[in-house]
Backbone bond lengths (Angstrom), bond angles and torsions (degrees), N, CA, C in turn:
res aa  C-N    CA-C-N  psi(-1)  N-CA   C-N-CA  omega(-1)  CA-C   N-CA-C  phi
1 M - - - 1.447 - - 1.512 109.97 -
2 T 1.315 116.99 138.19 1.455 121.48 169.53 1.515 108.92 -128.10
3 L 1.310 115.70 170.80 1.450 121.36 -177.14 1.518 109.89 -117.83
4 D 1.325 116.68 133.76 1.454 122.17 169.72 1.514 106.87 -113.74
5 A 1.317 117.42 129.97 1.463 120.39 -175.97 1.503 110.78 -113.38
6 S 1.342 115.38 147.78 1.452 121.21 172.75 1.515 108.60 -140.98
7 R 1.318 116.94 153.61 1.460 121.82 177.44 1.513 109.21 -96.77
8 G 1.321 116.29 140.40 1.452 120.63 178.55 1.513 111.33 104.43
9 A 1.337 115.31 -176.41 1.457 119.96 -173.34 1.515 112.51 -80.35
10 A 1.320 118.01 -22.43 1.458 120.17 -176.36 1.517 110.05 -100.80
11 L 1.319 114.86 150.50 1.458 121.02 177.27 1.519 110.41 -79.08
12 L 1.306 115.61 143.91 1.447 120.61 173.56 1.518 109.13 -67.12
13 D 1.308 117.46 135.42 1.455 121.85 -179.35 1.524 108.74 -71.92
14 L 1.319 115.80 113.49 1.455 121.68 -176.79 1.517 109.10 -134.13
15 A 1.293 116.23 150.18 1.466 123.49 174.01 1.527 111.61 52.46
16 G 1.352 116.48 35.24 1.452 119.60 175.70 1.516 114.14 77.74
17 L 1.338 117.54 9.08 1.456 120.55 -179.29 1.519 110.13 -90.44
18 I 1.330 117.04 142.27 1.460 121.86 -176.92 1.515 109.74 -77.63
19 Q 1.320 116.97 144.00 1.451 120.64 175.78 1.523 109.33 -60.20
20 R 1.341 115.87 139.03 1.459 120.81 -177.37 1.517 109.07 -141.33
21 P 1.346 118.02 106.51 1.460 118.51 177.38 1.518 111.18 -69.24
22 D 1.311 117.41 149.83 1.451 121.39 177.12 1.520 109.85 -65.88
23 R 1.348 116.98 150.45 1.453 122.13 -173.12 1.522 113.04 -87.35
24 Q 1.328 117.95 -27.39 1.443 120.18 -174.31 1.523 109.71 -128.25
25 P 1.361 118.17 147.44 1.456 120.16 176.37 1.515 111.07 -74.57
26 P 1.336 117.65 154.36 1.455 119.42 178.02 1.518 110.65 -69.35
27 L 1.337 116.34 156.05 1.453 121.11 178.07 1.510 110.51 -73.43
28 A 1.328 116.02 144.74 1.460 119.92 177.39 1.520 110.89 -60.72
29 A 1.353 116.03 -30.67 1.460 119.36 -178.58 1.517 112.47 -64.87
30 C 1.343 116.95 -20.08 1.456 120.30 -179.05 1.516 112.56 -91.99
31 R 1.302 118.96 -0.62 1.457 120.76 -174.93 1.525 110.53 -81.77
32 R 1.323 116.23 83.14 1.448 121.61 176.48 1.523 108.48 -122.08
33 A 1.293 116.23 145.98 1.458 119.83 179.25 1.512 109.76 -83.35
34 A 1.306 116.67 130.24 1.459 120.67 175.34 1.519 109.73 -82.63
35 S 1.323 115.40 148.11 1.455 119.29 -178.46 1.517 111.79 -75.09
36 S 1.315 116.52 -16.78 1.459 120.20 177.91 1.514 107.94 -152.30
37 S 1.329 115.56 160.89 1.460 118.97 -177.47 1.516 110.05 -73.50
38 P 1.358 118.32 147.39 1.456 121.22 -179.48 1.520 112.07 -66.69
39 A 1.333 113.11 173.74 1.454 119.89 -176.16 1.515 111.24 -65.40
40 T 1.311 116.66 140.76 1.456 121.43 172.75 1.519 108.56 -132.19
41 A 1.305 116.28 157.09 1.457 120.31 -176.92 1.516 110.32 -132.69
42 N 1.324 116.07 151.69 1.451 119.39 177.19 1.518 110.49 -123.27
43 R 1.338 116.13 19.37 1.458 118.45 179.10 1.527 108.72 -147.99
44 R 1.325 116.75 150.43 1.446 122.98 -179.22 1.514 109.58 -104.33
45 T 1.346 117.84 131.77 1.451 119.93 172.23 1.521 108.46 -77.75
46 T 1.320 116.63 163.91 1.454 121.06 177.73 1.523 108.60 -74.90
47 P 1.360 117.60 161.33 1.462 119.31 177.48 1.521 113.35 -57.60
48 I 1.322 117.82 -29.35 1.462 122.07 175.21 1.522 108.10 -96.18
49 A 1.341 116.71 137.28 1.466 121.48 -176.74 1.524 109.73 -72.29
50 S 1.318 116.52 79.24 1.458 121.81 -179.13 1.523 109.78 -61.37
51 G 1.325 115.66 125.75 1.459 120.14 -178.61 1.509 112.63 67.40
52 G 1.341 117.42 16.89 1.452 121.30 -179.56 1.512 114.43 81.00
53 V 1.340 118.91 6.18 1.463 121.34 -176.50 1.530 109.43 -75.52
54 A 1.357 116.17 117.28 1.454 121.57 177.67 1.511 112.16 -97.52
55 G 1.317 118.06 -19.67 1.449 121.14 -179.79 1.507 110.75 -171.75
56 S 1.336 116.62 155.30 1.460 121.08 178.50 1.512 108.80 -153.71
57 G 1.314 116.62 153.39 1.449 120.83 179.74 1.508 110.81 176.67
58 T 1.318 117.22 -157.27 1.456 121.93 178.75 1.525 109.07 -133.86
59 L 1.313 116.45 150.94 1.459 123.97 176.64 1.522 107.71 -140.43
60 D 1.340 116.61 119.17 1.465 121.28 -175.55 1.529 111.45 55.32
61 G 1.338 116.12 36.64 1.451 121.00 178.60 1.516 114.63 80.09
62 R 1.326 118.13 -0.12 1.470 121.97 -179.31 1.521 109.27 -105.62
63 P 1.334 118.29 130.66 1.466 119.93 -179.79 1.529 111.56 -71.06
64 W 1.318 115.88 148.12 1.460 121.37 172.79 1.523 109.22 -134.76
65 T 1.321 115.74 152.73 1.458 122.65 176.63 1.519 108.38 -139.87
66 V 1.324 116.61 129.37 1.455 122.55 175.38 1.522 108.01 -101.62
67 R 1.325 115.56 127.79 1.465 120.97 -179.12 1.520 110.52 -120.82
68 L 1.338 115.23 147.69 1.455 122.39 175.95 1.519 109.41 -102.04
69 A 1.331 115.71 144.60 1.459 120.67 178.17 1.519 108.87 -148.69
70 G 1.349 116.44 139.11 1.458 118.67 173.51 1.508 115.84 115.63
71 G 1.316 119.36 21.81 1.452 120.58 173.66 1.511 113.36 75.96
72 A 1.358 116.23 -141.55 1.464 120.98 -171.26 1.527 113.03 -77.36
73 D 1.329 118.70 -10.08 1.467 122.18 175.62 1.528 107.24 -127.96
74 P 1.333 116.77 71.89 1.461 119.97 -166.85 1.520 113.32 -81.19
75 V 1.320 114.75 168.23 1.459 122.64 163.35 1.520 106.78 -108.84
76 A 1.322 116.17 159.88 1.465 121.40 177.66 1.520 109.05 -111.89
77 T 1.338 115.95 141.57 1.459 121.42 -179.57 1.523 109.86 -132.18
78 A 1.318 115.12 154.54 1.460 122.64 172.38 1.521 107.15 -150.30
79 A 1.316 116.74 142.76 1.466 121.39 -176.06 1.529 110.76 -57.22
80 G 1.333 115.64 131.76 1.456 121.18 177.01 1.510 114.74 83.81
81 L 1.344 118.07 1.94 1.466 122.10 -179.49 1.521 109.79 -129.70
82 P 1.339 118.00 149.73 1.465 119.27 175.62 1.516 110.96 -67.67
83 A 1.323 116.42 155.56 1.462 121.25 178.06 1.524 110.23 -72.98
84 T 1.321 115.86 153.50 1.461 120.26 172.00 1.522 108.80 -73.01
85 G 1.324 116.25 170.31 1.451 119.52 166.24 1.515 109.89 -72.22
86 H 1.319 116.61 -178.86 1.464 119.58 178.05 1.524 109.75 -62.69
87 L 1.329 116.52 134.06 1.460 122.50 -173.06 1.519 113.60 -85.23
88 G 1.328 117.11 -19.07 1.450 120.06 -175.94 1.518 111.82 81.92
89 A 1.330 115.21 176.41 1.465 120.64 -177.34 1.517 112.74 -95.99
90 G 1.314 118.09 -12.09 1.458 121.05 -179.26 1.506 110.99 -161.28
91 P 1.337 117.36 166.81 1.465 120.71 179.55 1.529 111.68 -66.93
92 E 1.324 115.55 166.92 1.456 120.91 177.18 1.529 110.25 -73.60
93 G 1.320 116.40 131.07 1.459 121.16 177.26 1.511 112.83 55.50
94 S 1.330 115.67 -129.82 1.460 121.23 -179.81 1.526 112.42 -98.40
95 D 1.328 118.03 11.33 1.463 120.89 -179.67 1.525 110.70 -63.45
96 P 1.332 118.39 144.72 1.469 120.00 177.70 1.522 113.06 -71.68
97 V 1.334 118.11 -26.04 1.462 122.18 179.05 1.515 108.00 -156.56
98 T 1.325 115.55 148.34 1.467 121.29 171.79 1.521 107.51 -122.61
99 L 1.331 116.37 116.71 1.458 121.49 -176.08 1.524 110.79 -96.45
100 H 1.332 115.95 132.10 1.457 123.20 175.42 1.529 107.94 -110.02
101 A 1.323 116.88 135.97 1.465 121.36 -177.64 1.519 110.23 -113.51
102 A 1.329 115.57 147.70 1.461 121.96 175.70 1.521 108.06 -148.48
103 G 1.316 115.59 149.23 1.454 118.98 175.80 1.510 112.48 126.88
104 S 1.323 114.91 165.41 1.456 122.87 175.87 1.519 107.17 -146.02
105 G 1.314 116.31 174.85 1.454 118.17 -177.40 1.512 110.78 75.86
106 G 1.319 117.35 -140.70 1.456 121.71 -171.72 1.510 116.13 -87.28
107 R 1.354 118.52 -8.81 1.465 119.45 -175.14 1.526 110.76 -129.78
108 R 1.336 115.20 154.78 1.456 121.99 175.32 1.522 109.83 -131.25
109 L 1.325 115.29 139.74 1.457 123.09 172.21 1.519 107.59 -95.34
110 L 1.330 116.41 125.68 1.464 122.65 177.30 1.518 108.78 -119.41
111 A 1.318 116.41 134.04 1.466 120.49 177.73 1.511 108.52 -158.75
112 G 1.329 115.83 154.17 1.451 118.75 177.58 1.502 113.31 179.82
113 P 1.338 116.26 165.97 1.463 121.76 179.68 1.521 111.51 -78.51
114 V 1.326 114.96 148.20 1.463 123.47 -178.11 1.524 108.44 -119.35
115 S 1.330 118.02 139.71 1.460 121.07 -178.98 1.530 110.47 -70.18
116 P 1.339 117.40 155.04 1.469 120.75 -174.90 1.521 114.13 -60.10
117 G 1.338 118.10 -30.36 1.453 119.90 -176.33 1.509 115.00 -79.99
118 V 1.327 118.15 -2.44 1.463 121.64 -177.84 1.525 109.94 -91.23
119 A 1.346 116.09 122.63 1.460 120.83 176.82 1.526 111.04 -83.71
120 Y 1.329 116.37 -39.71 1.466 121.44 177.62 1.521 108.56 -164.15
121 L 1.328 115.77 167.53 1.455 122.37 176.47 1.516 108.97 -125.08
122 T 1.321 115.91 157.77 1.457 119.82 172.24 1.522 108.84 -122.46
123 M 1.332 114.58 149.16 1.459 123.04 176.20 1.518 107.15 -123.86
124 R 1.340 116.66 110.11 1.460 120.85 -177.83 1.520 110.48 -103.42
125 L 1.330 115.67 132.05 1.451 121.18 179.08 1.518 111.09 -88.85
126 A 1.335 117.05 165.09 1.457 121.34 -178.04 1.522 111.82 -59.92
127 G 1.331 117.88 -31.16 1.455 121.01 -179.88 1.512 114.35 -79.44
128 G 1.350 118.97 -5.36 1.453 121.97 177.47 1.514 114.60 107.14
129 T 1.346 117.83 -17.96 1.464 119.38 177.65 1.524 109.77 -64.21
130 T 1.339 116.51 134.52 1.456 121.83 -176.41 1.523 109.83 -123.92
131 Y 1.331 115.93 135.84 1.463 122.54 178.86 1.514 109.12 -116.61
132 R 1.326 115.15 137.61 1.463 121.25 179.98 1.528 109.09 -101.63
133 L 1.329 116.71 127.34 1.457 123.63 -176.47 1.523 109.29 -108.77
134 W 1.341 115.54 122.38 1.458 120.95 -176.51 1.532 110.25 -105.19
135 P 1.339 119.07 122.27 1.469 120.70 178.54 1.527 111.84 -70.57
136 V 1.332 114.39 155.93 1.461 121.63 172.42 1.525 108.33 -126.37
137 A 1.325 115.41 157.99 1.470 121.29 -177.93 1.516 110.83 -92.29
138 W 1.341 115.09 140.40 1.472 121.14 179.70 1.520 108.04 -149.67
139 H 1.356 117.03 114.48 1.463 123.31 179.25 1.530 112.08 51.23
140 G 1.333 115.91 44.24 1.449 120.84 174.81 1.513 115.50 83.53
141 H 1.328 117.58 2.95 1.452 121.61 178.74 1.528 108.96 -128.91
142 R 1.339 116.60 172.52 1.461 120.01 -173.64 1.530 110.00 -123.34
143 Y 1.363 115.01 142.57 1.456 120.51 -173.68 1.528 110.48 -142.11
144 V 1.342 114.14 156.15 1.458 121.44 167.86 1.528 107.85 -122.12
145 G 1.321 115.79 155.30 1.458 120.93 177.13 1.516 110.22 -154.58
146 L 1.328 117.55 139.47 1.459 121.49 179.74 1.519 109.68 -158.31
147 V 1.336 115.52 165.95 1.459 123.42 176.53 1.523 107.55 -122.12
148 V 1.335 116.62 131.15 1.461 121.63 -175.84 1.526 109.60 -136.22
149 P 1.342 118.07 162.62 1.465 120.13 170.90 1.529 110.49 -63.43
150 W 1.313 117.79 150.56 1.463 121.17 -176.14 1.533 112.01 -62.34
151 N 1.349 117.22 -28.91 1.462 120.05 -175.08 1.523 111.98 -112.05
152 V 1.319 118.21 28.50 1.454 120.63 178.89 1.536 108.72 -60.16
153 P 1.358 118.79 127.78 1.466 121.53 -172.94 1.529 112.36 -84.54
154 V 1.321 117.46 77.17 1.463 121.49 -177.50 1.529 109.24 -75.20
155 A 1.328 116.48 125.04 1.462 121.92 178.69 1.521 112.16 -97.24
156 R 1.342 117.20 -28.15 1.460 119.21 -174.64 1.523 111.64 -164.88
157 F 1.326 116.02 139.84 1.453 123.44 164.32 1.526 107.75 -108.37
158 T 1.337 117.00 141.22 1.459 121.45 176.89 1.518 108.76 -134.14
159 A 1.316 116.20 134.70 1.460 122.01 177.57 1.519 109.48 -105.80
160 Y 1.339 115.95 135.80 1.465 122.15 -178.89 1.525 110.52 -123.81
161 S 1.317 115.71 142.15 1.457 121.32 165.39 1.519 107.50 -90.53
162 R 1.315 116.59 -173.38 1.466 119.59 176.17 1.517 111.57 -70.26
163 H 1.328 117.36 -13.72 1.460 120.74 -174.13 1.520 113.58 -110.14
164 G 1.324 118.03 -9.34 1.458 118.86 -179.50 1.510 112.22 154.86
165 E 1.326 114.73 -171.18 1.468 121.34 -176.10 1.526 111.27 -70.58
166 L 1.339 115.63 137.26 1.459 122.18 177.71 1.529 112.47 -101.24
167 A 1.324 116.61 -44.74 1.460 121.17 -175.99 1.522 108.70 -168.00
168 Y 1.339 115.31 160.52 1.457 119.18 174.57 1.520 109.96 -136.32
169 A 1.319 116.02 156.14 1.459 122.00 -179.39 1.521 109.11 -136.01
170 I 1.329 116.36 135.86 1.452 122.52 172.55 1.517 106.77 -107.40
171 P 1.316 118.51 111.32 1.463 120.17 -173.70 1.521 112.57 -75.18
172 F 1.325 115.00 159.47 1.452 120.61 177.45 1.526 109.44 -84.68
173 P 1.341 118.64 123.78 1.470 120.95 -175.45 1.526 111.75 -81.48
174 R 1.322 116.59 98.69 1.465 120.87 -179.92 1.525 111.09 -72.92
175 L 1.351 115.61 158.34 1.459 120.30 176.54 1.519 111.16 -64.40
176 S 1.319 116.73 -37.07 1.464 121.13 178.17 1.519 107.95 -139.03
177 G 1.301 115.68 146.24 1.455 119.73 -178.74 1.512 112.01 92.40
178 F 1.329 115.75 170.32 1.450 121.62 -178.32 1.523 110.08 -69.71
179 P 1.341 118.54 142.48 1.474 120.53 178.60 1.523 111.39 -54.69
180 L 1.337 115.89 144.60 1.457 121.94 -176.45 1.521 111.14 -86.78
181 V 1.326 116.81 124.83 1.461 121.98 173.28 1.524 107.20 -93.08
182 V 1.332 116.32 113.36 1.463 121.14 -172.18 1.522 111.63 -114.34
183 S 1.341 117.97 -47.83 1.460 122.76 -173.18 1.520 110.72 -127.94
184 W 1.336 115.49 146.30 1.463 121.94 175.40 1.524 108.61 -113.80
185 L 1.335 115.96 137.40 1.460 122.84 -176.78 1.528 110.31 -112.53
186 R 1.320 116.16 154.61 1.465 121.30 -179.82 1.519 110.95 -70.23
187 P 1.338 117.82 152.37 1.469 120.11 177.37 1.523 111.49 -57.34
188 G 1.321 115.35 134.99 1.448 120.32 178.30 1.509 115.03 80.79
189 A 1.337 117.68 -7.95 1.465 119.84 179.78 1.524 110.04 -66.07
190 A 1.327 115.97 141.09 1.456 120.56 179.07 1.522 110.40 -64.93
191 V 1.321 116.16 147.44 1.454 120.67 177.54 1.524 108.61 -71.66
192 P 1.335 118.64 120.53 1.469 120.27 -179.33 1.527 111.27 -60.51
193 P 1.341 117.13 147.26 1.464 119.63 179.95 1.526 111.83 -69.21
194 V 1.321 115.36 160.89 1.455 122.07 -179.43 1.523 109.53 -99.44
195 S 1.336 116.55 131.24 1.458 123.25 174.32 1.520 108.57 -128.65
196 S 1.322 116.76 146.59 1.461 120.05 179.30 1.515 110.00 -148.69
197 A 1.316 116.64 155.25 1.462 121.86 178.98 1.516 108.78 -164.14
198 T 1.322 116.05 158.61 1.458 121.80 169.37 1.518 107.73 -86.25
199 V 1.326 116.70 123.25 1.459 121.78 -177.17 1.525 110.62 -82.85
200 G 1.321 116.79 -42.32 1.453 120.41 -178.62 1.507 110.99 -164.01
201 T 1.322 115.96 155.67 1.459 121.67 177.89 1.520 108.31 -154.52
202 G 1.314 116.79 153.90 1.454 120.36 -179.99 1.502 111.48 -172.56
203 S 1.315 116.18 174.06 1.461 121.49 179.27 1.515 109.47 -155.22
204 D 1.312 115.44 159.10 1.459 123.09 175.97 1.520 107.33 -139.38
205 A 1.341 115.69 107.58 1.463 120.18 -176.32 1.522 111.62 -63.37
206 R 1.325 116.83 -30.33 1.470 119.52 -179.67 1.516 111.41 -64.34
207 L 1.335 115.28 -35.83 1.465 120.22 -179.11 1.525 112.30 -97.35
208 N 1.340 116.65 -0.80 1.473 120.96 -173.79 1.528 109.98 51.10
209 H 1.317 114.55 46.89 1.464 121.04 -171.93 1.526 110.14 -123.16
210 H 1.327 116.61 124.78 1.458 122.84 173.37 1.518 108.31 -124.53
211 W 1.326 116.76 137.25 1.452 120.06 -178.99 1.529 110.16 -137.81
212 S 1.330 115.65 156.42 1.462 121.60 175.47 1.527 108.74 -155.84
213 V 1.320 114.80 149.45 1.473 121.77 178.51 1.522 108.13 -132.39
214 Q 1.319 115.79 131.92 1.457 122.05 177.84 1.533 109.54 -118.44
215 V 1.335 115.65 158.59 1.452 121.17 173.48 1.518 108.72 -125.20
216 Q 1.327 116.35 139.92 1.458 122.50 173.69 1.525 108.22 -130.45
217 I 1.329 115.73 123.84 1.460 122.62 -179.57 1.518 107.96 -116.75
218 G 1.323 116.69 133.47 1.454 119.94 -178.37 1.507 111.01 -170.12
219 P 1.321 117.64 -157.96 1.467 120.80 -177.92 1.520 113.37 -63.66
220 W 1.325 117.37 -21.20 1.470 120.72 178.02 1.519 111.89 -76.51
221 G 1.338 118.37 -23.29 1.453 122.88 -173.66 1.513 109.96 126.64
222 T 1.326 117.33 -142.27 1.457 123.60 -179.67 1.519 109.24 -120.63
223 C 1.337 116.81 125.11 1.460 121.76 -177.08 1.517 110.44 -125.84
224 L 1.326 116.58 130.15 1.457 123.61 172.32 1.516 108.41 -101.46
225 L 1.335 116.06 130.98 1.458 121.91 -175.10 1.521 110.11 -116.55
226 D 1.316 116.03 127.86 1.457 122.11 175.20 1.521 108.19 -88.14
227 S 1.345 117.12 116.24 1.471 122.50 -178.38 1.527 110.51 54.67
228 S 1.335 115.79 53.22 1.471 123.84 179.41 1.518 113.03 59.89
229 G 1.321 117.16 21.91 1.458 121.95 177.88 1.517 114.14 97.72
230 Y 1.320 118.28 -8.41 1.461 119.84 -179.02 1.531 111.71 -66.56
231 L 1.337 117.16 -28.41 1.462 121.09 -179.15 1.527 112.42 -106.52
232 G 1.340 117.40 4.81 1.450 119.92 176.20 1.513 112.90 137.27
233 T 1.331 114.97 158.73 1.460 122.62 -179.81 1.525 108.50 -136.29
234 W 1.330 116.01 132.99 1.454 122.45 179.54 1.525 108.24 -122.88
235 C 1.341 117.13 120.76 1.462 121.34 -175.44 1.518 111.20 -125.13
236 R 1.321 114.78 152.22 1.461 121.49 172.35 1.528 108.30 -154.76
237 P 1.330 118.16 159.14 1.467 118.95 178.11 1.524 111.20 -59.42
238 T 1.318 116.73 143.72 1.454 121.08 175.77 1.528 108.61 -68.13
239 A 1.330 116.49 129.58 1.456 120.26 -173.85 1.519 110.23 -141.18
240 A 1.322 115.91 163.25 1.464 122.46 173.78 1.524 107.77 -91.72
241 Y 1.322 116.75 110.24 1.459 121.32 -178.39 1.532 110.01 -87.98
242 P 1.333 118.38 153.41 1.465 120.11 173.19 1.531 109.72 -54.38
243 P 1.340 117.98 146.67 1.463 120.50 -173.43 1.524 114.60 -53.89
244 N 1.334 117.77 -35.22 1.462 120.69 -177.22 1.528 113.26 -101.51
245 A 1.328 117.30 17.31 1.473 120.58 -176.77 1.533 110.68 -69.92
246 V 1.335 115.71 143.44 1.458 123.58 170.50 1.528 105.83 -136.50
247 T 1.333 116.92 107.88 1.463 122.09 -170.68 1.517 110.31 -123.66
248 L 1.324 117.41 118.72 1.460 121.67 176.37 1.525 109.25 -74.51
249 V 1.336 117.47 128.45 1.456 122.73 -177.38 1.527 111.30 -116.88
250 M 1.322 117.38 -41.51 1.466 121.71 -170.96 1.519 111.25 -115.18
251 S 1.323 116.31 132.51 1.464 123.19 170.90 1.512 106.95 -129.01
252 G 1.332 116.48 100.39 1.447 121.62 -174.61 1.516 113.41 -79.08
253 P 1.331 117.25 165.90 1.465 121.74 -175.59 1.524 114.05 -73.19
254 Q 1.344 117.97 -13.64 1.454 121.10 -178.15 1.527 112.04 -119.88
255 G 1.330 116.01 30.55 1.451 120.50 174.92 1.509 115.66 91.49
256 E 1.336 118.87 2.33 1.451 121.10 178.94 1.532 110.45 -76.76
257 K 1.317 116.10 135.79 1.459 122.75 176.75 1.523 108.18 -128.34
258 A 1.325 116.82 143.99 1.453 120.88 178.42 1.523 109.23 -153.39
259 G 1.325 115.64 154.87 1.449 119.16 -178.45 1.510 112.34 -158.71
260 I 1.334 114.33 -174.64 1.462 123.57 -175.93 1.520 108.84 -121.69
261 T 1.340 116.19 142.49 1.456 120.95 176.84 1.524 110.05 -123.15
262 G 1.323 114.80 168.43 1.453 121.04 170.55 1.518 111.09 -79.36
263 R 1.329 116.05 172.64 1.461 120.99 -172.90 1.526 113.13 -68.43
264 A 1.349 118.90 -19.56 1.459 120.76 -177.69 1.519 113.26 -79.24
265 V 1.324 118.59 -15.43 1.466 121.72 -175.51 1.525 109.42 -84.89
266 A 1.327 116.61 115.48 1.459 121.73 -179.88 1.526 111.83 -95.28
267 Y 1.319 117.16 -36.62 1.465 121.46 177.68 1.524 109.30 -159.41
268 I 1.320 115.59 165.63 1.467 122.09 -178.96 1.521 108.15 -126.54
269 Q 1.312 116.04 125.44 1.455 121.52 177.47 1.532 108.77 -92.21
270 L 1.341 115.73 126.36 1.456 121.32 -178.42 1.528 110.37 -106.02
271 R 1.317 116.59 137.98 1.467 122.04 168.55 1.516 107.86 -111.13
272 L 1.326 116.34 114.07 1.447 121.27 -175.92 1.525 110.95 -82.43
273 R 1.308 115.23 163.73 1.472 119.87 -178.08 1.522 112.45 -67.47
274 N 1.324 116.71 -22.29 1.460 119.52 177.99 1.529 112.54 -83.42
275 G 1.348 116.69 4.95 1.451 121.71 177.50 1.510 114.60 93.67
276 K 1.324 119.14 -12.29 1.455 122.09 179.96 1.528 110.45 -77.72
277 T 1.323 116.10 159.85 1.459 121.64 175.50 1.526 109.09 -122.53
278 T 1.306 116.26 151.62 1.468 121.82 177.42 1.524 109.21 -150.27
279 R 1.319 115.85 153.34 1.459 120.52 -178.96 1.523 109.80 -102.39
280 L 1.324 115.43 132.44 1.459 122.51 -179.32 1.528 108.82 -102.63
281 H 1.323 116.05 119.73 1.464 120.67 -178.99 1.526 110.30 -74.82
282 V 1.332 117.12 142.76 1.467 123.47 176.60 1.523 108.51 -112.20
283 V 1.325 116.62 124.38 1.460 123.27 179.18 1.526 108.37 -95.68
284 H 1.330 117.75 126.46 1.463 121.43 -178.29 1.529 110.12 -106.46
285 I 1.356 115.14 125.76 1.459 122.92 178.11 1.521 108.07 -141.38
286 A 1.318 116.81 132.08 1.472 122.78 172.74 1.528 112.25 51.37
287 G 1.328 116.78 42.39 1.455 120.75 175.14 1.506 114.95 81.00
288 Q 1.316 118.21 3.15 1.457 122.43 178.50 1.526 109.87 -121.61
289 G 1.335 116.50 149.50 1.453 121.64 173.89 1.522 109.61 -106.37
290 F 1.335 116.24 149.77 1.465 120.93 -178.11 1.528 109.78 -135.49
291 Y 1.321 115.43 141.32 1.459 121.28 178.23 1.529 108.96 -136.95
292 A 1.331 116.04 156.25 1.459 120.98 179.52 1.519 108.96 -151.75
293 L 1.316 115.84 149.03 1.455 122.28 178.16 1.519 109.79 -157.85
294 S 1.324 116.25 166.47 1.460 122.43 173.66 1.519 108.46 -116.42
295 V 1.319 116.39 122.66 1.461 119.69 -179.94 1.525 111.30 -80.70
296 L 1.343 117.72 -8.62 1.463 119.74 176.96 1.526 110.87 -70.14
297 T 1.327 117.00 -32.61 1.462 120.38 -178.67 1.527 112.07 -84.15
298 G 1.313 118.43 -4.18 1.458 121.54 178.14 1.508 112.38 168.42
299 P 1.348 119.14 99.47 1.466 120.97 177.76 1.523 111.13 -58.84
300 V 1.338 115.76 141.35 1.468 122.44 -174.47 1.529 109.37 -92.65
301 A 1.342 115.58 131.13 1.464 120.46 175.34 1.525 110.74 -91.12
302 A 1.342 117.22 -42.79 1.465 120.94 -178.70 1.524 108.89 -156.96
303 W 1.326 115.85 162.55 1.459 121.06 -178.70 1.518 110.59 -146.51
304 T 1.332 115.65 154.97 1.452 122.60 174.62 1.521 108.70 -138.31
305 A 1.329 117.21 129.73 1.465 122.67 177.63 1.518 109.24 -94.95
306 Y 1.349 115.86 138.44 1.458 121.71 -175.80 1.527 110.92 -124.17
307 A 1.335 115.01 149.33 1.463 121.88 170.61 1.530 108.78 -82.90
308 T 1.331 116.35 172.70 1.469 120.21 -179.89 1.518 112.10 -61.48
309 T 1.335 118.12 -24.56 1.468 122.36 179.62 1.516 112.64 -78.74
310 G 1.349 117.06 -6.70 1.459 120.55 -176.10 1.508 113.44 90.02
311 R 1.310 117.37 4.27 1.465 121.49 179.03 1.519 110.05 -82.26
312 P 1.340 118.28 129.31 1.465 120.14 176.61 1.533 110.96 -68.51
313 V 1.343 116.42 135.01 1.471 120.21 -178.96 1.526 112.67 -120.69
314 A 1.324 118.36 -13.31 1.464 120.94 177.22 1.521 107.99 -163.65
315 R 1.330 117.02 155.66 1.459 121.10 178.24 1.521 108.99 -155.26
316 G 1.331 115.23 163.73 1.456 120.23 178.76 1.511 110.39 -173.81
317 T 1.328 116.30 -176.04 1.456 123.02 178.44 1.518 109.76 -114.91
318 G 1.328 116.33 156.00 1.451 120.38 -178.84 1.521 110.96 73.82
319 T 1.327 116.09 -157.26 1.460 121.40 179.93 1.525 110.49 -64.72
320 P 1.332 119.31 137.09 1.473 120.71 179.76 1.526 112.58 -53.94
321 G 1.326 114.85 136.25 1.441 120.99 178.72 1.505 114.02 99.05
């Protein structure tokens, strides 16, 4: 994979491809200034990853090369950065690409498998600069790889076939690390509105412990944030859950737990190991319910989820979900 960059909203016409302006404006939430310009390249790799090279370019005037190693389920490497985990042979589900990130400090290594129907991808920044990512073949599958600044303000990824746009994704802008690509939308689909709320908060003076969990729903999908994202972010595509569903999504580093419920769940009754009981409030937004708790202030022995009528709709042991 190599990158071709252009300034402005439209892509530079390259390799016989027609100029195509982006369909939607970037989100204001993604408008962050990067400390350095993203990677650019002045050379094209071959369609086959010769020598394992999945991508090459420059960042802050320094050359970088992403290489694949390990056969049909490779890892990606770049000098000065840790390797990714195994990339797999194809994207998750029907996604056009699944990107894996690795690295710390000022740079991130991104690499992942690309579906067969994708001719190329574009990465558009909040300022309008757009980079074109070209897949290469490796052991019968196709991959992209690049190196970017850790805080590059990505507003949109778009996947194209040889005939036109396939899908686009607006990533979730994390406080630290590369933005999370969670959901892909159909071409021309309206950008879903953004909703947010505090799911739960609490403190324990004995432990000098304060915790909070927030939810943000938007074009990226549904994201649960531990302490506004400072302690971690857990995202998944926005979905219609069964009415009585109780699904654990987040397990924070300091005992915070959070999850998603179906629309029938109004509250969850907890029985703690010390014999006490407490009621867990469920916040409903955009057809989904959300709950949060801290197991440091009281480990859970069992739980029961109730509808607004007081009828039990689900139960289990341990932390809900």
